C-alpha positions in Angstrom: 88.2 12.2 50.9 86.4 9.5 53.0 82.7 10.2 53.6 81.9 11.2 57.2 80.4 8.5 59.5 76.8 8.3 60.6 77.9 9.1 64.2 79.9 12.2 63.2 77.0 13.5 61.1 74.6 13.0 63.9 76.9 15.1 66.2 77.0 17.8 63.5 73.2 17.9 63.5 73.2 18.4 67.3 75.7 21.2 66.7 73.6 23.0 64.2 70.6 22.6 66.5 72.6 24.4 69.2 73.4 27.2 66.7 69.7 27.5 65.8 68.7 27.9 69.4 71.4 30.5 69.8 69.9 32.5 66.9 66.3 31.8 68.0 65.5 29.9 64.8 63.1 27.0 64.4 63.9 23.8 62.6 62.2 25.0 59.4 64.4 28.1 59.2 67.4 26.0 60.0 67.0 23.6 57.1 65.9 26.5 54.8 69.2 28.3 55.7 71.3 25.2 55.1 69.6 24.4 51.9 70.1 27.9 50.5 73.8 27.9 51.4 74.2 24.4 49.9 72.4 25.2 46.6 74.2 28.6 46.2 77.4 26.9 45.4 76.4 23.4 44.2 73.2 24.1 42.3 73.5 27.6 40.9 70.7 27.3 38.3 68.0 26.9 40.9 66.0 29.7 42.5 66.1 30.2 46.2 64.2 27.6 48.2 60.7 28.5 49.4 61.7 28.1 53.0 62.5 30.6 55.7 66.2 31.9 55.8 68.2 33.5 58.6 71.3 35.6 57.8 72.5 35.4 61.3 72.2 31.6 61.3 74.0 31.4 57.9 77.1 33.0 59.5 77.4 30.4 62.3 80.4 28.2 62.0 78.4 25.0 62.8 76.1 25.7 59.9 78.8 26.4 57.3 80.6 23.3 58.5 77.5 21.2 58.1 77.0 22.5 54.6 80.5 21.4 53.7 79.7 18.0 55.1 76.7 17.7 52.8 78.9 18.6 49.8 81.1 15.5 50.5 78.1 13.1 50.4 76.2 11.8 47.4 73.1 13.8 46.6 70.7 11.1 48.0 72.7 10.6 51.2 72.9 14.4 51.6 69.2 15.0 51.1 68.5 12.1 53.6 70.6 13.8 56.2 69.2 17.2 55.7 65.6 15.8 56.0 66.7 13.8 59.1 68.2 17.0 60.7 64.7 18.6 60.4 63.1 15.5 62.0 65.7 15.4 64.8 65.4 19.1 65.6 61.7 19.8 65.1 59.5 20.1 68.2 59.2 16.6 69.9 55.4 16.6 69.8 55.3 17.4 66.1 57.9 14.7 65.3 56.0 12.1 67.3 52.6 13.1 65.7 54.0 12.7 62.2 56.3 9.8 63.0 59.2 11.2 60.9 61.7 8.4 60.3 63.2 8.5 56.8 64.5 5.7 54.6 68.3 5.6 54.2 69.4 5.9 50.5 70.9 2.3 50.6 67.6 0.7 51.4 65.7 3.0 49.0 68.0 1.9 46.1 67.7 -1.7 47.1 63.9 -1.5 47.0 63.8 0.3 43.7 66.2 -2.3 42.2 63.6 -4.9 43.4 60.8 -3.0 41.6 62.9 -2.9 38.4 63.4 -6.7 38.7 59.6 -7.2 39.1 59.1 -5.3 35.7 58.5 -1.7 36.7 59.4 0.7 33.8 60.8 4.0 35.1 60.6 5.5 31.6 56.9 5.2 31.2 55.0 4.6 34.4 53.5 7.0 37.0 54.9 7.0 40.5 53.4 8.3 43.8 54.6 8.5 47.4 51.7 9.4 49.8 54.1 10.0 52.7 56.9 11.5 50.8 58.7 13.1 53.8 62.1 14.4 52.5 61.8 12.8 49.0 63.7 9.7 50.1 61.8 7.9 47.3 60.9 10.7 45.0 64.4 12.0 44.3 65.9 8.5 43.4 62.9 7.7 41.3 63.4 11.0 39.4 67.0 10.0 38.8 66.0 6.6 37.4 63.3 8.2 35.3 65.9 10.6 33.8 68.2 7.7 33.0 65.5 5.7 31.3 64.1 8.6 29.3 67.6 9.8 28.2 68.3 6.3 27.0 65.2 6.6 24.8 66.4 9.8 23.2 64.3 12.3 25.2 65.6 15.9 25.1 66.3 17.6 28.4 63.1 19.5 28.2 61.0 16.4 27.5 62.7 14.7 30.4 61.7 17.4 32.8 58.1 17.6 31.5 57.6 13.9 31.6 58.9 13.6 35.2 56.8 16.6 36.2 53.6 14.8 34.9 54.4 11.3 36.2 55.7 11.8 39.7 53.5 12.8 42.7 54.0 13.2 46.4 52.0 14.1 49.5 52.8 14.7 53.1 51.3 16.4 56.1 54.3 18.6 56.9 54.7 21.7 54.7 58.4 22.1 55.3 59.0 18.5 54.1 56.9 19.1 51.0 59.0 22.2 50.1 62.2 20.2 50.8 61.0 17.4 48.5 60.2 19.8 45.6 63.6 21.4 45.9 65.4 18.1 46.2 63.7 17.0 42.9 65.0 20.2 41.3 68.5 19.4 42.6 68.3 15.9 41.2 67.5 17.3 37.8 69.8 20.3 38.1 71.7 19.5 34.9 68.5 19.5 32.8 67.2 22.7 34.5 70.5 24.4 33.9 70.5 23.4 30.2 66.8 24.4 29.4 66.0 27.1 31.9 62.7 25.2 32.6 61.9 24.7 36.3 59.2 22.0 36.8 56.3 22.6 39.1 56.3 19.3 40.9 53.0 17.9 42.2 54.0 17.6 45.8 51.4 18.9 48.2 50.8 19.2 51.9 47.7 17.2 52.8 46.4 14.2 54.7 46.8 11.3 52.3 44.4 9.1 54.1 41.5 11.4 53.4 42.5 13.5 50.4 43.5 11.1 47.6 40.1 9.7 46.6 40.4 11.1 43.1 43.7 9.1 42.6 42.4 5.7 43.7 42.9 3.0 41.1 45.0 5.2 38.8 48.6 4.9 39.8 51.2 2.6 38.2 53.6 2.4 41.1 53.3 3.5 44.7 56.4 3.7 47.0 56.1 4.5 50.6 57.7 4.5 54.0 54.5 5.2 55.9 54.5 6.8 59.4 54.0 4.3 62.2 52.5 4.8 65.6 49.3 4.1 67.4 46.4 6.2 66.2 44.3 8.2 68.7 40.5 7.7 68.7 40.0 11.3 67.5 42.2 11.1 64.4 40.9 7.6 63.5 37.3 8.7 63.4 37.4 10.5 60.0 38.9 7.4 58.4 37.0 4.7 60.2 34.4 4.0 57.5 36.9 4.2 54.7 39.3 1.7 56.2 36.8 -0.4 58.2 38.0 -3.6 56.4 41.6 -3.3 57.9 40.9 -1.6 61.3 41.1 -3.7 64.4 41.2 -2.3 68.0 43.5 0.7 68.2 45.3 0.5 64.8 48.7 1.6 63.9 48.9 4.4 61.4 50.9 2.4 58.9 48.2 -0.2 58.7 45.9 2.3 57.0 48.7 3.6 54.8 49.3 0.1 53.5 45.6 -0.2 52.5 45.8 3.2 50.9 48.8 2.3 48.8 47.1 -0.8 47.5 43.9 1.2 46.7 45.8 3.8 44.8 47.1 1.2 42.3 45.5 0.3 39.0 45.1 -3.5 38.6 48.6 -4.7 37.7 50.2 -1.8 39.4 52.8 -2.3 42.2 53.5 -1.0 45.6 56.9 -1.0 47.3 56.7 -0.5 51.1 59.2 0.0 53.9 57.4 -0.8 57.1 57.9 -2.5 60.5 57.5 -6.2 60.4 54.7 -6.3 63.0 52.0 -6.4 60.2 53.3 -9.9 59.3 52.2 -11.4 62.6 50.6 -8.8 64.9 47.2 -9.7 66.4 45.6 -6.5 65.3 46.9 -6.7 61.7 44.9 -9.9 61.0 42.3 -8.0 58.8 45.1 -6.3 56.9 46.7 -9.6 56.1 43.3 -10.9 54.8 43.0 -7.6 52.8 46.4 -8.1 51.2 45.8 -11.7 50.2 42.4 -10.8 48.8 43.6 -7.8 46.8 47.3 -8.3 45.9 50.0 -10.8 44.9 52.7 -10.6 47.5 55.7 -10.7 45.1 58.6 -10.2 47.5 59.2 -9.7 51.2 62.7 -8.5 52.1 63.6 -8.8 55.8 66.2 -6.2 56.8 68.9 -7.9 58.8 70.4 -4.8 60.3 67.8 -4.0 63.0 70.1 -1.4 64.7 70.5 1.9 63.0 68.1 1.6 60.0 66.1 4.5 61.2 67.5 7.3 63.4 66.5 7.1 67.1 64.4 3.9 66.7 65.0 0.2 67.0 62.7 -1.5 64.7 62.8 -4.7 62.6 62.0 -3.7 59.1 60.3 -5.3 56.1 60.6 -4.2 52.4 57.5 -5.5 50.6 56.5 -5.5 46.9 52.8 -6.0 46.2 51.1 -6.3 42.8 47.4 -5.2 42.7 45.0 -7.8 41.4 41.3 -8.0 41.0 39.7 -8.8 44.3 39.5 -12.6 45.0 39.1 -14.7 48.1 42.1 -17.2 48.3 43.0 -19.6 51.1 46.7 -18.9 50.8 49.4 -17.4 48.6 53.1 -17.9 48.1 55.7 -15.2 48.4 59.5 -14.9 47.7 61.6 -13.9 50.7 65.0 -12.3 50.9 67.2 -11.1 53.7 68.3 -7.5 53.1 71.5 -6.1 54.5 71.8 -2.6 55.9 73.4 -1.6 52.6 70.4 -2.7 50.6 71.9 -6.0 49.3 69.3 -8.8 48.8 70.0 -12.5 49.4 67.2 -14.8 48.5 66.2 -17.4 51.1 63.4 -19.1 49.1 59.6 -19.1 49.0 57.0 -19.3 51.7 53.3 -19.9 52.1 51.1 -17.2 53.6 47.7 -18.3 55.1 44.6 -16.3 54.6 42.8 -16.5 57.9 44.2 -13.6 59.8 46.8 -16.0 61.1 50.5 -15.0 61.4 52.6 -15.2 58.3 55.6 -17.5 58.8 58.5 -15.7 57.1 61.9 -17.4 56.9 64.8 -15.2 58.2 67.5 -17.5 56.7 67.9 -20.2 54.1 67.8 -22.8 56.9 64.4 -21.7 58.0 62.7 -22.6 54.7 62.9 -26.4 55.1 62.0 -26.0 58.8 58.9 -24.0 58.0 57.8 -26.3 55.2 57.6 -29.1 57.8 56.7 -27.3 61.0 53.8 -25.3 59.5 52.1 -28.5 58.6 51.8 -29.4 62.2 48.4 -28.6 63.7 49.6 -28.9 67.3 49.9 -25.8 69.6 50.4 -25.0 73.3 46.8 -25.9 74.1 47.4 -29.5 72.8 50.1 -29.8 75.5 47.6 -28.8 78.2 49.0 -25.2 78.6 47.6 -21.7 78.2 49.4 -18.3 77.9 49.1 -15.5 80.4 50.9 -12.2 80.7 52.0 -11.0 84.1 49.5 -8.6 85.5 51.7 -6.6 87.9 52.8 -3.2 86.7 55.2 -1.9 89.3 54.9 1.8 88.6 51.1 1.8 88.6 50.2 -0.6 91.3 49.3 1.2 94.6 49.3 -1.8 96.9 52.0 -2.1 99.6 55.2 -3.6 98.4 58.1 -5.2 100.3 61.7 -6.1 99.6 61.5 -9.2 101.8 59.0 -11.6 103.4 60.3 -10.4 106.8 59.3 -6.8 106.0 55.8 -8.0 105.0 55.5 -10.0 108.2 56.5 -7.0 110.3 53.4 -5.1 109.2 51.2 -8.2 109.3 50.8 -8.4 105.5 49.9 -12.0 105.7 48.4 -12.1 102.2 51.7 -10.8 100.6 52.6 -12.8 97.5 56.0 -13.0 95.8 56.7 -11.1 92.7 58.4 -12.7 89.7 60.5 -10.3 87.5 61.8 -10.9 84.0 65.4 -11.0 85.4 64.5 -14.0 87.5 64.2 -16.1 84.3 67.5 -17.8 83.3 67.3 -19.8 80.1 67.0 -23.5 80.8 67.0 -23.0 84.6 64.5 -23.5 87.4 63.1 -20.3 88.9 63.2 -20.3 92.7 61.9 -17.1 94.4 63.8 -16.1 97.5 62.4 -14.5 100.7 64.6 -11.4 100.1 65.3 -9.6 96.8 68.8 -10.0 95.4 68.6 -6.5 94.1 68.7 -3.4 96.3 65.4 -1.5 96.2 63.6 -4.2 94.2 60.2 -5.2 95.5 59.8 -9.0 96.1 56.4 -9.1 97.7 53.1 -7.3 97.2 50.2 -7.3 99.7 47.0 -8.4 98.0 44.7 -7.5 100.9 41.6 -9.5 101.7 40.4 -10.1 98.2 41.1 -13.1 96.0 43.1 -12.2 92.9 43.0 -14.0 89.5 46.5 -12.5 88.8 48.0 -15.1 91.3 49.5 -18.1 89.4 48.9 -21.3 91.4 49.4 -24.0 88.7 52.6 -25.6 87.5 54.1 -23.4 84.8 56.9 -22.2 82.5 57.8 -18.6 82.4 59.4 -16.6 79.6 61.0 -13.2 79.3 58.4 -11.0 77.5 60.8 -8.6 75.8 63.6 -10.1 73.6 65.1 -9.2 70.3 66.4 -11.0 67.2 69.9 -10.0 68.2 69.7 -12.3 71.2 70.8 -16.0 71.0 67.2 -16.9 72.0 63.9 -15.2 71.4 62.2 -17.7 73.8 64.0 -17.4 77.1 62.2 -20.0 79.1 62.5 -21.6 82.5 60.3 -23.8 84.7 59.0 -22.5 88.0 60.1 -24.6 91.0 57.4 -26.5 92.8 58.8 -25.1 96.0 57.4 -21.7 95.0 53.9 -23.1 95.2 54.6 -25.2 98.3 56.1 -22.2 100.2 53.9 -19.3 99.1 50.9 -20.9 97.4 51.7 -19.1 94.1 53.2 -15.9 92.7 52.4 -12.8 90.7 54.3 -12.1 87.5 55.2 -8.5 86.6 54.1 -7.5 83.1 57.4 -8.4 81.4 56.9 -12.1 82.3 55.0 -14.5 80.1 53.4 -17.4 82.0 52.8 -20.7 80.2 50.4 -22.3 82.7 49.2 -25.9 83.0 45.5 -26.1 82.7 45.2 -29.9 83.3 46.4 -32.2 86.0 48.4 -34.2 83.5 49.8 -31.9 80.8 51.6 -33.6 77.8 55.0 -32.5 79.3 55.9 -31.4 82.8 57.1 -27.8 83.1 60.8 -28.8 83.2 60.5 -30.6 79.8 58.1 -27.9 78.5 60.7 -25.3 79.2 63.3 -27.4 77.2 60.8 -27.8 74.4 60.3 -24.0 74.1 64.1 -23.6 74.3 64.8 -26.1 71.5 66.5 -24.5 68.5 63.8 -25.5 66.0 61.1 -24.1 68.1 63.0 -20.9 68.7 63.5 -20.5 64.9 59.8 -21.1 64.3 59.0 -18.4 66.7 61.4 -15.9 65.1 59.7 -16.6 61.8 56.3 -15.6 63.1 57.3 -12.8 65.4 57.5 -9.2 64.1 58.0 -7.4 67.3 60.2 -7.4 70.4 57.4 -8.5 72.6 56.8 -12.2 73.0 53.0 -11.9 72.5 50.4 -14.3 73.7 48.8 -14.2 70.2 52.0 -15.4 68.5 52.7 -18.0 71.2 49.3 -19.5 70.7 50.0 -19.8 67.0 53.4 -21.3 67.4 53.7 -24.7 65.6 54.8 -27.5 67.9 55.5 -31.2 67.2 52.9 -33.9 67.9 53.1 -34.4 71.7 52.9 -38.2 71.3 55.7 -38.2 68.7 57.8 -35.9 70.9 57.4 -38.1 74.0 58.3 -41.2 72.0 61.4 -39.3 70.7 62.4 -38.3 74.2 62.1 -41.9 75.4 64.6 -42.9 72.6 67.2 -40.7 74.3 69.2 -37.8 73.0 68.7 -34.1 73.6 65.4 -32.2 73.4 66.8 -30.5 70.2 67.2 -33.9 68.6 63.8 -35.1 69.8 62.0 -32.0 68.4 63.7 -32.5 65.0 62.6 -36.1 64.9 59.1 -35.3 66.0 58.8 -32.6 63.3 60.0 -35.1 60.8 63.2 -33.1 60.0 65.4 -36.2 60.4 64.6 -39.8 59.7 64.2 -42.3 62.6 66.8 -44.5 60.9 
C-alpha cells in the first residue's frame, strides 16, 4: 500500500486536533493516547507510555484512523509525524517559545550518513542531542548503534545496555522527552521483547544552555536541530556571560546552541547540525563565525535545495553542517567541502570553498558552477563603496507611521500638504526597468504620498540611485531585483521616501563609477546575482550583505563595457572569468 502524502497526514493531524477539542483534551493527552493505541498492537512488549491517556479520545474515529496511518509508515517517519502533531496542536505561545520544528527522517538519515563518511563509529562512540525534541536524531542513531553492535557479536542485552549508556538527550518540553524515551524503546523493541530488559534512557527535561556544564568537553558526537528564534532580553541574561564570545545584539537562540554543541565535544569529536543558513552570512552571527573557525574544522556544509516544506509551517533555507572540534587556534581562513542536499537527503558535492575569519560573510557555492565564480570573484577587493554608492533601507513603515497619507498628489494639495513626498513601494521595482512614480497610485487604497510636515527628514532620498526589492527568495529567477530611479522623480518632487521593503543604493559622489542605469544592470548581471546568492542566508536583501558583495574592478568593467556586448559579458570579462582574446 502506498504511503500517505504529507498533505493528507497534515489534514489528519488537524482532524485529531478537532477530536481532542471535542473531548477537551490537551496536546499532551492527544499524543499520549495515540501512542498507547499504536504501541498496543505494534509494540506489545513495551509498558504503557508515561503520558496522559483519554479513553473517550481513544474511541474517536479520527484518532483510530490516525493510528492506522502511523502503522503504514516507517518507524522514523511515523515518530516524526507524531512529534509534529504535538508541535502543531500545542498552545501557539508554547510552540513559539520552544520553536518546535522537527527534522524529517530523510534529512536525518542523510546527515547521519555524512557523519559515518567523516569517520564516526556508531558502535563505540557516545552521542548527545541537546535539543532532542521528538527523538528525530536519537531514534535513528539508536538503530545505527544496534546495527553496528550486532555486527560485532553483541548479545541483545549488551546492545541495550551499551545504547543506554552512550546515548543522551535533553529538551525543555517534558512531553517531548517522554515521547523520545518511548520512541527509543520502540526502535529497540525486538531486543526488549527478547530480553525483557527495558533501558532507562538518559533523556531529561532541562534547559541545555544552562544545565550541561558537567558534560562539556566529554561527548564524542553531538547531533542537533536547535530551536531558532530571537531571544528576549530576559531569557538571554542567564546565558550572557557564558556565551559572551558569540553574542551580538539580540541573538538568535540557535546561535547559542551551535556554540554549546561545539563546547560539549571532546577534541576530535564531531557535531552535526541542522540549522537555518543565516549564520553563514548574517551580520549578528559574525562572532559565531569567528568562534567556529577558531575552535573547529568545518568538514562539510550541505545546502538543502528544497526550501519549501523541509519544516512544517516554516519557509527557511536550511544548512546541514558537520564540525570537528580542535584545540583553539586563531586562523585567518579555513576550507570546507560543500554539497547540495535534496529534500530526500541525497548529497551532491559541488566542491570546496574558502571561509574567511574576520566575521565576514562566508561565500558558500549553491551549485557546481558557483565554485569557479567564487574562486575568482572573492579575490576582488571592490565593493559598492568603490563605485561611489552606499546602501540605505527605506524608512517608511506604513502600518506604524502616523503622518497623513494620500493616494494622489491632488488629494495632498486639497488639504494644502505642500511638503508631501512620494512613496516608493517594492512593487514599483521592475527588474531592469526605470522607476517613475506617478501622481496617483495604480493600486486602489495604496498610499502614494506622505506629508512630512515642516521638519526636514533624512529619510528623503534626493540623490541619483538604484532601488532593489528587499524581500526575495532563492526560488526566484533573481535575488537582486534592481531598477534605476528616473531623474524625473527628483526633478518633479525633489526626492522620494522608500518603504521598508525597498533597498536604496544611493550615489554619494557627483561622479559615481557608473550611472544608476548601468549600476542597476551591474547588480542584475548573472554573475553578480550568483555571488549574492552565495553570501545570502536569508530572504531579506540586507545592507550588511550588499556591502560585502564582491564586484569587479570599476575601471576594468568600464573598459569591458566600452568594448561592447552585454553587461553580463562585461562583468565576466572584468572578473577575469573569460579571456579578452
